[in-house]
Residue, then its C-alpha position, 0 to 999 in steps of 0.5 A: m373730181s371733188p373739190l379740195k377741202s379745207t376748214f377755215l377758222e375765223a382769223d382777224s386781220s389784226i388786233t388793231e384792225k379788227n378786234l379794236r376798230f376805231i374811226r378817225d371821226e371822234a363823234e361819240e355816236e360814231f365811236n360807239s357804233i364802231f366799238q359795239p362789235v368789239v364788245e360783242q367779241a369780248q363777250s364771246i371770249s369771256s363766255g368761253k365761245s371763242k379765243i385769241v391765239k398768237p401763232s409761232p413762225g413756221f416757213c414762208l412761201k413766195a408766190f405771185v398773183k396771176d396776171s399782175q405778177e404782184k408778189f404775194f407772201i404766205n406765212i405758214c405758222q403754227t399754234d395749238g389753238i387749232p386742232a390737227p387734221e386726222d392723222i393719216t399716212e401719205e399712202q392713205l392720202l395718195n389713195i384718197l387723191n386717186d379715188g377722186a375724193p380729196g374733199s374727204f380729208k380736211i385740213p383745219m387752218s386759220i387764214t388772215q385777210p391779206r395785208q399790204i406791206t413793202d418788200n426789200s426793194a420798196k415795192q408794194c406787195q401782199v402777205c397773209d398768215i395761215a395758221v395750222n396745228c403744231k403737230f400737223f406743221k411737223r408733217i409739212e415742215t419738210p417737202g413731201l406729198m402732205r406739204d404739196f397737198m397743203i399748199t394746193i389747199v392754201f391756194e384754193g382757199l385764198s381764191s375762194k375766200y378772197n378772190i386772189t388767184l395765185d400762180d400755182t406753177n411759180f412759187r417757192v419756200l424761202k430759205n432761212k426765212k420763217c415769216i415776212d412781216k409780224l405775225i398777227m393774232h387769230h380769233i378762233e371760234n369754238r364752234d369751228v374747232k368743234s366741227v373739226y373734231e366732229s368730222y373725225r371718222n375715228p375719234t379718240e376718247d380725248d377727241l370726244r371729251k373735247i367735243e363735250e367741253l366745246s359743247n358746254p364751255r361753261s360747264s365743268h366737273s369741278q363746277k368751276p367757271t371756265k377761265r377767260l383767255i383775256e380780261e380787261i385789267d381794272a383801272g385800280t391796277m394802273k397806278t399813277m406817279k403819285d404812288e410813293k411805292n412806284k419805282l422807275s427801276g428795281k433800285d431807284e425811285y422816280v421823283p418827277d420835277p413838279t414844275k415840268v409835270a405841271i407844264s406837260q399836263a397842262s398842254c397834254k391829255r391822256p390818250d384813250c387806252r386799255l390794258f389787258k393781261e393774258p391769261a385772265i386768271g392766274k399768273a400773267r404771261v403777257l400784257m397787251g396795251e391798246f392806245y388810241l392816238p387819232k391826231c397822230t399820222s406817223s409813228k415818228e410822232i410817238t415816243l414809247d418807253i417801257g421800263e420794268d413796271r412803267i409805261l411812258l407814251e408821249a406825242r407832245k406835238k399832238g398833245y398826248l402824254l401817258d405815264v403809268f406804272v403797272d403791277y407786273p414786271i415787264n420784260s422790256s427787251k421783248v416788247s413789240a409795238n405796232f402803230n396802225l396808220e388807218t385806225r390810229m391805234l398803237n398796239v403794244v405787246m409786253p411779255v411779263l418776266a417770270k418770277 
């Protein structure tokens, strides 16, 4: 029988762990050597050769690593950033399996590197995210042959890509649990997406058009440049407290005490940070902030306060203070933050209010 087949698109372990990887040694040359891959990836995104996607929750599998019986969670999530496999019926899939050629049916998916988490009983376990197309997800959302085939593909993929062998006789879909841990970003290469469309035996006109677009990411019938998915915001868009037009809220003007500000700034420094908006051109939907805090060893040392248009980050015992305003109305109730202990990076996702 031919091996089971899946198309694994590239997925980052996380924005903070791979897209923006810093080291604890603050030596300039080492910092630059680590940062270079990030620059290359940013160039890939800006040139239209790749993109970053954030999947939505779907359902969660609870499995166990063979031999060790360590718990292993698999988040099956969904995104439009990954193409769907060819649309076949379960009867057609059954015929493919009976013919002994399951490899002729490919399921495009993006798989993240497994990461360590702590479960509800305070025990260490692993989790990874598997992203598939939203339309295809509806096919596997309910039990059936297509879901069983998909799960088999996932187990085979984890074994071949990360050398993790799961017990395929002992797993279950968790009820009322769409995901374990926070879903992370996926970096998708256009060449991988293109190969999926090219594998279709009966491509539609829309499929052929997408192949053409992926072959020439910068070309357009209107001669307009391809928009970048994510772009670094200019320093000019981040205003300081000295700007009289800045407000702490929509009603009250914030006027800091000059003496307190002077004392704070004398003992604290502004951490290295970057702020992005998505999409790069047009109306922003999300702001993403990345703050490098190499002296911090725990999230408990960090105080983060996000207002309507203000970002206040403090780690005074470690000597960090950042107080800036942005030109976007932030939905502070939807803000999420993650501090990576290994990279010492605080990653903040800030949805923008619709005007």
